[in-house]
N, C-alpha and C positions, 0 to 999 in steps of 0.2 A: 505763471505763464512760461511757456517754453522759450528757450533762447535760440530756437531755430529761426531761419530767415522766413518771414511771413510773406505770403503772396501779396502782390500789389492790389490794393483795394479795387482798383479799376477793373481787375480781372475776375472779381468775385460776383457771384449771384447775390440777389437781395437776401436770400435765406442764409447764405454763407456769411455775408457781412453782418447780419443781425445776430446770428449765433455767436460769432466772435466778439461782437460788441457786448453782448450779454455776459460773456465770460470775463471780459475786461472789467465791466462794472462790478461784477461779483468779486473779482480779485482785488480791485481797489477798495471796495467797501470793507473787506476784511481788515484793512489797515496795517497789514504786516509786510508791506512792500517798502524797501528802501527808497529814499527820495529820488535818486537818479533813475531808478527803475520806474517809479511812479510817473515821472515826467515822460519817459519814453513810451510807457504804456498808454498814458493819457493822449499823447500825440497820435498814436495808432488809433485809439478810440475816436478821436476827432475826425480822422480821415475816413474811418468806417461810417461814422454818423453822416458825414457829407455824402458819401457814396449812397447810403440808404435814402437820404433825402432826395438826391437826384433821381434815383430809380423810382421813388414814389411819385415825384413830380411828372416824370415821363409816363408812368402808368396812368396818372390822373388825366393827362392830356389825351392819351389814347382812349380812355373811357369817355371823356367829355365829347369825343367825336361821334359817339354812338347816339343816334337820335331815333326816337320812335316816330314813324310816319304811318300813314294810313295802311300801308302794306306791311307793317312790322318794322323791326329795327333796321336802320341803315347807318352808314358812317358818313360823316361830313368832315371837311378840313377843320382843324381846331381853330377857334377864334381867339388867338393870342392877344392879350392886352385889353380884353373886355371885361 
């Protein structure tokens, strides 16, 4: 992994977050990372994972609002908590 300053996960798209997370997993799976670096990289991965999960949840809520009616698809407010 690069030692450059990484972008704040909150500013990344889902695709950017997922791509970086995949690189982190592959890097850690190689097992050749010093412990201190592993911890730093793992924390970054956890933040990226949380970002991806949040974006997926938001997308699911948006999709859940699409309802098929007699005149075709329409959107409705999300029914949160049901």
